C-alpha angles and dihedrals in degrees: 000000000000095000095248127135115214122211121202120200125210088259087058095250115151125219129168142190133194107258102163136016095231115019147326115241107175137014129193120186116194114226099217100036137048089240123126122192118199137183119206147131131262095179139027120273131046101312110124118190127204117215127187115209129196104210094193094057124065135214113189089336095310129098113278115257105218100179141016125185135153119259104220125131104229110317097320114111108225139151123262111243102181143357137205133179128196114238092235089061092234099105134045124175124197122193124204136200091243091065097260127132120200118201122203112200124193131029103350092198093063132052100212096049096055140060131203129218138167105253101177136023129185146131100252118081117255110249104175143016130186136170120219122196119195114171103307096337119100122197132184119208116207123190128187133176089270110026147022120223136180126206125197105220095182090071118073096230092051095226115214128218121194105220101180143359097228128061138186143250125272115293090011096112134072143160119252123224124250091276085075093036091259092284123176112249120212118183112206126179094262105027143011111235129203121206136199118204091262105028147012116271131198124326133210122214101232105156124204143075103295117217100172139009123193134167127205133160096339096318127112115211116204124182109198128186111246111255090235093059120089118258122255133200115283095239108039138132123281091254113116131184117252089246095064115121116196130190117218113201126181115203129196100209095184095055094029101230137114109253096188142356131179142150122248137181113246104328114209099192145331117233127190115207140140092013093302138089120239121203116199119199130194094246090068098261127132121202122198123212115195120195115235117238118261096254092054091050091050093049090052090052092046090055089054091044090239094146097152090055090046091053092050091048092050091051093049090050089050093239113186122258093258091057092047091048091055090052090050090050093051090046090050092049090050093051092044091055090049089054095248094132095163092055091042093054090052090056092045089052088059089058094060110128093029108044118063106253092223089067090063097035093057091055095054103037089105109113092238091058098050093113090057091048089049091055091051093048091048091055089047090056093045089058092048092240099115122111129204093276091053091051090050092049094048093051091047088053090053092050093047091049089045086224100158094167093057090043091054091045090052098049094040095051117113121257090246089061103040130021121194142143101277096195092054090048091052092050093050094046091048092049091049092051097250092131097156091054092046091050091050091050093047092049094045094051094037096243091156098176093053092046092053094042092056095041095048103031102033109022095030087218096151097164092055091046090053091048091051093051089052089060096051126100115267100262094048094043090052095049094046093049089054089051102043101019096106093050093048092045090054094052105025105025099161097046092044092050090050092051092048090051090056093042093055098044117037108332121205122172115245091237128114122323094251091058092048092050093050091050091045091057091054129067119307113264111219128163125211104265092202091066092061097052093095089060089070094055094128098027108070094160093056090042092055091049090049094049094045089051090051097052090045094051096035115023088184093065117143117284090245089067092055093044093052093045089050090053091050093049091048090050091052090047092050094050097042115107100181107092094211093049090043090056091052091050090048090055091050092052093048092048089053090052091049091054088078091220097111126091106256098222094045093046092050092050091049093050091048092048091053094038090238100171098187092051094047093051092045092052092046089053092044090051092045090240093149095158088054090054091053093045089051090056090044091054089052091044092236098156096177091050089052093056090042091053090051091052093047100045103020093102092055094044116020096188090074091083091051091050091046090053090050091048094052090043090060093051117097092201121096101274098154093127094052091043091052091050092049092047090051092057092044090052094046093052098032090233100155137029111252092239090057090050092052092047091050095051093044089082093062114087093196096051107092129188090265089069093063099027095099091042093054094045092051092046094051091047092053091046091053091049090049091052091052091049092049093050090050091052091047091054091047094049092048091053092049091047092052090049091050092049091051090050091051091049091049091051091050096047108027135056118258117229115209109207099162112135098185134056111251089216105048100012090229122134112279118255131181129296094052138156123227129192129200089243085073095252118133131189142181108257092239091049091050093049090049098050107023118103092195133021091226098053134071109242090218096051097037097091093051093043090050091054091053092048091049090053091050092049091048090052091049092050090046091051090050091048090049092053092047091048092051091048093053092044092054095046097045123093091210108047093178092060090054092052091047090050093053090044089055090052090059095245091138097042095097105062130184110213111221113194100177114134122255114288093038124132123297124265092254093056091046091055091051091050090047091053091048093049091049094050094047093047092048093048091048093052092049 
């Protein structure tokens, strides 16, 4: 009543300053600013003044008063009943006992930046004011003894909404924080109402004569007159008789419990500051209420087994997930001990991700609790936290419960709903005999190997397995056919053969058309047909059809395909009894051999095994094994074929006639005609010495002298003629040699007269200077210098001389090679390897055929004579 404002520091030190001359009626401290707004009187009468104080600035030691203006609606003097200031300092609302509300808009700390208007008029005193800010929209709640209104200050016309037709007493309204959506709280005698800007919200049935309502940090403070105290008028002064008893109750509306209740004597006000609540009573006392920390609250609730309330409290206090998980665990343990297993498992499910699953699983492994364990494991999978063991356990639970519907729901759920180890699930289902479920799972998750293993090994559904392989991509279809091809061929031979044909040519899965088109645009998928031949081990008919299809579609198929097909055709040929059909099969086998796609050695062995004469002879001829052809005919005693082979291949291999003569010579049958024909060819081509022929035929008792009479006479006549020709050449060479020697002697001892008149190069008359050679060739000097390669050689004789020198050098090199070869042959332990090595170098490629009869000169002497003949002939021609 002395006009002072008292300030209390956190250390509970009191200071004061003189604000008004008479008295202070209302105070409003902003939460986010050091601004204090007061209503008081400086003179007697009804003339309230509003003063705005800046507590951070000082004026003569007191807070700075930044603004003073009278609080009168219009010109009617009336008392101020309540006051509210917006935190942004742009709005201030003043309520009066005559039902008026004055709104100050603009900077409330300055006179010139604000304007004042009467926002509300009525007959019922104003009991409460509160600003609500939501985004950019500002509302003002106004409560009277009879009604509750809301004004929208963000709109220029300030539209008004009447929220309710009953109000509240003075100080019995407040504004909740955002946890309650900043609703306006009105405490009536029967209920506490909450209001949105456009409608009434929930209400709470708190009975009693309300004296004060206050909201702070989620708590609702209600001061109720004790029922034993006498009633007072609804709108009266704050004065209370000393006998008043008041009940202060603190409610937690979110968690729906009473946080505190106590009885006080005549409470003046409740103030929240510095994390505590201060209760001021009229007898000058101040009580402090300090909120317990969250953990202490939870422990108190745990002791009373109020776990639901503890959970709600923890959530409202934004406790971390670990803390919440621990509450769920304790709640679950409590319900488990009470025997409420269904409720317990629901709490344990809420611990997933924090509590080790084995803790819960051990509790419910009892057979009678399998359905609870199943629920927990399902939730574990839904949250993608299950491992392979959990999947195994869940599926075993389904199978024990024989709950096929749940099992199907589990395996048919989408991957976004349930995550589990598919392979483990397939194994468990297969082991439990749920093959159809395992097959579905394998097909859905494209576990091709498991799908085929179950279909073929368990369900014996070979047709379906084959169809499934035909839908797979190329690489997987190929690998699975290699794995299951024999089984499928045994049970579904035709379908398997058809699939293999496609797989080894241009494979396309039998899926939808889009997939086939996309694959068709890519590279051709073609497996190696040779790798699938073992699949047909017991199905030769299908194998033959497969191989014939392969060589028809792809003539460049692997050689193994042709070799196997040849074997099959030879087998059919060997077992065929019908001559006409046998001839057709023979033609097929020969045509395959002529395709040149078979491996020579393998084909030869196959033809020999099956005694396939046409094939054997073709391969011998293809491999240039002419001696083998003749020996084949010899073994079969086909005399005419022997002579025919000699005629056909004798030019390529001359020893055939010699072998044929030896063959007929060993025969005791009358083979004079064949012997005569062979001797005729030997004589014509001079293939054998006569002595060797006589020695060969001496072993045949049926071959008389008359058989070789003509051969010997012809041979002796030719030998005599050869001797005469050789003696004539010898005489000729001796004469030429003597002539050459005399010329050389003459050149050495006598002068050489050069009588040439023309140049041997340009045929023009010789002119000095000229060059003359002893070979009687003469040249102009300029012609010689232009064409001569060497000053010491005649340009005309140089080519012939060079040929002679090359022959001499070749003979010298050959003699050196011969000596080296003999030396290596004598020193080597394996003479055959030395001969083979020189043969590989091509030393023996250039052969000189010597046809002299037996008893003629040695090779060495022949080479000397050949050199001599060449030199003499060359010199003579020059």
